[in-house]
N, C-alpha and C positions, 0 to 999 in steps of 0.2 A: 289900585282896580286895575285886574287886568283886562283885556279886552272883551273877553265874552261878558262878564260882570256891566262892561260900558253898554255894549250892545242890549245888555239885559235890560240895563235904567233906562235906553230910550225907549221901548220897545213899552213897557207899564204904561205908558200914558197914552196910550193907544184903546185899551178897553178894561172894565170894569174887573174884568177875571184877572188881568195881567196886574193892575193896582193893587188888587190884594194880595198876590204875591210880593210885588213890591213892599208891601206893608210887614209880608210874614220876613222878607229879608232885610228889612230895616230890625226888628224884634231881634233876629239873629246875630246883628251887628253888636247892638244893646247885651245880648248875651255874651255875647267874644270879650267885649271888654270889662266884663263880672271880672270881680276878685276872686269868683268862684271856680271859676274855671275856664279853662283855655281853648276849649273847640265846645262848639257846641255837642253834648252827647245826643242829643236825637234832635235832628234838623228834616226841613220838608228835602225829602228827594230829587224834588222837581228843579229846586234852587242850589245844587252840591256846588254849580261853578262857584256860585256866588258865594254858599254860606261854608263850605267846607275848608276851603281857606281863610284863617281865621284875619279879617279885614284890617285891624290893627298891628297884624304881626309882622315885623320885618326879617326873620329868620328867611338866612337861604338854603330854599329850595334844591337838593342834590338830586332827587328822583320822583316823579307823580309819574300820575297814572289811572286816569277814569275809563278807560277800553272802551269810550264811545268812536274808537275807531278800529277799532278791533285787535287784537292780540298783534300788536305793530314788532317784524323784526329787531328793529331800529330801538327797541323798549326792551325786547324780550329775545335776547339771539338764541334762546333754548328752553325749548318747551316740549316735555313727551305725552301727556295728556290736558293739556290747559285749551279751554276755548271760551271765545265769548259767546257768553250765549242771555235773551231777556232776561230782567229783574224780573222775578216771579210775583212781585208786589206792585211795579208798573212798568209795563210794557215797549213805554217806550228809554226806559232806564236801559244801560248795557253791564253787564259785570262779568267777571271772572269767574269760570267755573271747570270740573275736572271730568274728563267722560272714565277715569279709571281711577282706584288708589293707588298710592307711591310712596318709597319710603326715600330718604336719602337726598329728597329734592327733586321734585318737580319740572316747575318754571321759576327761567333765572332771569334777571335782570340786566341789563348793560350795568359794567362793574362804575363805579363813580369813587374819587378820591377819599380816602378819609383825612379830613384836613384840620376836624378840631376831636377836642375831647367830648363834648355828648351829642347825641343827636335824638331829634325829638321823632317818633315814628306813629300816625295815622293812618290805619285804615277804618274800614266798612265790614263786617263780617253776619253772614245770615247763615241758618240751617231752618230747614222745614220742621214744624212741629210736631210732625210723625218722625224724624228721623230718629231713629236709636243711636244716642251718642253715649259715647264709653271714652273711655282713655284713649282710646285712641284710633276711635273713627269721629275724626275731626280734623279741619281743616289748621294747617301750622303754617306759620310763617318766621323766616330766621333771615340771618346772614351769612353769606361764603364768601370764599375767595375762588372759586372756580365753580365746576358742576359737579359733586360742591367743592370736593379738595377739603381743605381749611374751613369748619362751619360752627355754627352757634346757631340754634334754636331759641326764640324769644316769648315766643307764643306757641302753646301745645296744647295738646288735650291731658295729658301728665300734671299729676299736683301732687309732689311737685316735681319736675321731670331740671336737671340739674338747675345753669341760672336762668331759666324760663321767667317770663316778668308778668306773664298773664296768660289763662286758662283759657281755650274754647272750650262753649258748650254749648247748649242745647237753648236758640234766641226765639222758641217759638214761634216761628213765622215772621219773626223781625230782623228788622238789621239791628244790629247795635253795634256802637264806635268806639274803637278805642285806640287810648293815647297814652305814650309813656316816654322817659328818657332812655336811653340806651349810651354805656360807655365802651364805645369802639376798641379800646388799648386792653382792655380787661381780658385776659387772658383763660380757658376754661375748658369745659370737654371741647374735646377736637378741636378748638377754636386758640390759634396762633397772636401772642403778644404783638400789639401796634403794625396791624396789616397795612400796606401801604392802599388799596385800596379794599372793596368789597362790594356784595350785591345782594341784590333782596331774594330773597327765596323761598317759592312757596311751594304747599301741595296738598294733596288730600290724603290723612294715612287712614286705611283700617285694613282690619281684618276679615271683617265682615263684606265679600265681593257686593252682594246686593245693597249695603249701605251704602256704597259708596256713589258719588254724582252728584253729591247734596250741601257739601259746603260752596258757599261762593265768597269773593272775596272783590271789595269796588272802594275808590279812590284811597289809593295805598300813593304816600307820601312820606317823603325822605326830605328833614332839614339838619341845618345847622344848628342845635338848639343855643337860645339866647337864655342862662340863665341869671338871677339874681338873688341874694340873700334879705330875706326879709327880718332880721333880726334873731338874736340871742337867744336860746330856750333854754342852752346850759351848759355850762362851763365850769372845770375845779382845775386849778397847778398842782393845787394839797400840800400849796406851801404855809397853810393854816399851821401843820405840822402834827394833823388827824384826820381820822374822815370824819368829816361833819355829818350828822344825823339829819340836817336840813338839806343837804343835798343826796345825802346817802340814809333812807330810814331803816333799809334793809345788810345788814354785812354778818358773812359768816366765820370768813378764813382772810378778808379785808384787815390793810395796817398801812401807814404810811411811814417810810422810811428816807433816810438819805442816801442820795446818790451823787456822787460831786457837790457840785455845788448848789444842788436844787433837790427838791421832795418829793417822792414819787409813789405808787399805788403798787402793794405788791402782795403775794399770798402768800399764807405759810402752809397751807395745802393745798394739793390739788381738788379738784370738783368736779361735776358734771349737774347740767340745768340752772346754772347760774350762780354766783356767789355774793357779788357786791352788785345793789340794787340801786338805782339815782332814784330822785323823787319824778312826780310826775310833769309831762307835757302835752303839749297839742300843736298840730299845724296844721291850717285848714286846708292848704292843698294835696297834703298828701305825700309832700316830699322833704325829705332831711339830707343835709349835710353834715356825715360826723366825722370828724377831725380828732387825731389822736396822736401821740406819737409813743413809741412802743419798741422794747429792747427783750432779747432772750442772753442772758450770757453764759449757757451751758447749751451745745449741739443736745436737738429731741433723740429721746433711746429710738423712740417711733415717729419717723417724718410726718406720719399721719396726724397724728394723735395728741402727740405732750407738745404742748405750747397753749399759749391766748387763747381766747374766743371772747369777743363781744358783737353784742346785738342787744334787739329787744324787745320788750313784752309789755303787756296789759296787767300783769301780776307780779306773783314771787313765786315760779315766774308766769302761770298762767299761760295762755297762748303765746309763742313766743317764734323770733327769727333771728339766727345768728348770720351776721353779716364778715362779720373778718374770724377767719380762726386757722387752725395749722390744718386744718385737713381738707384738700383742694377739688375734693370730689365731696364734697357736704354741701345737701341741695340748697340752692339760693346763696351760697356763700359768693360774697364781693369781690373779698381779698384775701388769701393765701398771706397769713404771718408767718415769715419764713426766718431762720436761726441770723441772718444777717450777720456773721462773722460776730457776734457780742455786743454791735454797734446798734445805736438807735436811728431810728427810721421814722417816720412822718407818714401818716395816711391819710387818706382822705377820699371819700367816696359819697356820691346824694345815692340817696337809697328809697325806694316809694313803702310806702304803708298806706295801706290801704284797707280796708276790711272788705271781706270776702273775696279776695285775690289769693289766692293758692300760696304766695311765700308767703304769709302771714297765718295760716290757717295750719301751724305744728299740729298735727292730730286736732283741730276743733273749728270751731265756726269762724272764727278770724280776730282781729285784734279789733277792741276799740276806739276811741279815736283820741284816746288818752294813753300814751303807752310809756315808757321809762325805758333807762337803758339797764343791760345786765353784762356783768365781764368778771371773766374767773381764769384762772388757769386749768387745762384740763390736762389728765394725763395720768401715770399710774408710777413715774418716775422724776426725777430731776425739779422735783415742787417747789415754788419759791426762787425760781429761778428768772422768772418774768417781770418785768416792770412797765407801767403804763404813768404817763404825764402828758398835762392841757390835753383832757376832755372835752372836746368843744361842741354841741347840737343846733345847728341853723336852721330856720323852716326858711326853705327853698322854694322859687317859683322858675318858671320859665313860660316863654312865648308872651304872649297881653297881658298876663298876669305883672311883668317886667317891668309895662307902662305906666 
């Protein structure tokens, strides 16, 4: 517990009003330890110093600001239109807003070193109920190397927008909490691989001038994520020599064949929209670690399309999202499956599956709690040259859920 929380705890003994707040803080702690969430989605803003930071969490904080001391240059060395204003729902609280809309970043934090693979990002976001929210008129949050230099947007108004992990929308005049994992080593649109440092980058984007000045941010926190596995949900190494209907209830062109000393999954024809579909599974945290081995024996005729794709769906395919594929510009793609000179390569990524978030609403309303793997070789040439092996899916938790 930090010093502010400690001081707060001492104060609660003085009045009945503060005693009620202590009970709220205690309730927040109990929810914090729940296996259902790593952080309170809704919490009392008056208690933000004690309840915003998950009390049972030992993740290292790399950057944090609640804006109670204004827009400090020691935390935000560059800002074009950022300003600290009173919280419209609580005048005692201070938050970050913007006087004008801007593209390519507006307010940039001090840099912090990228010392681990996954980062946990938490912040609160607000839009008034009267504001007209579109795909461009909203707050955006991401990471940059400079101002912005190489950068990537992880919270946007677009659905989808490259590798965005969450979508900003109307919060109907209420604060909404966002929490997600980000893998910094992941190269992508305008983003380099393995940067030595990065900054938080915030802005309010808009094409309608009169609609600017509405998006608000508060309690921005970036931590080194503590990640743990909660169990295996699916695994197939194909060593039984055939594509089991128990593990793969629907299959069109997939078949199992020998590759040197082991059995692998291949496809006799190329196909889009999914080819082999696994049985269904679910994880209460919404986070899955997908690991598999991949090989492509012939260089793709078209570098963006001829190759393997692997993702998840809630049907055959139903609503779906591709996480691995041969097109690096495909929305939401977590990793590009390259040729790799015909050699086996292992891929492993943590992906988020949460109903209602844009990454999993490929033309629809979102995935259900139960999902399945979808695997294929896509393209028009060199079909049958892609192999998969040792496909593993784990339920993953982070932060408090690992205790």
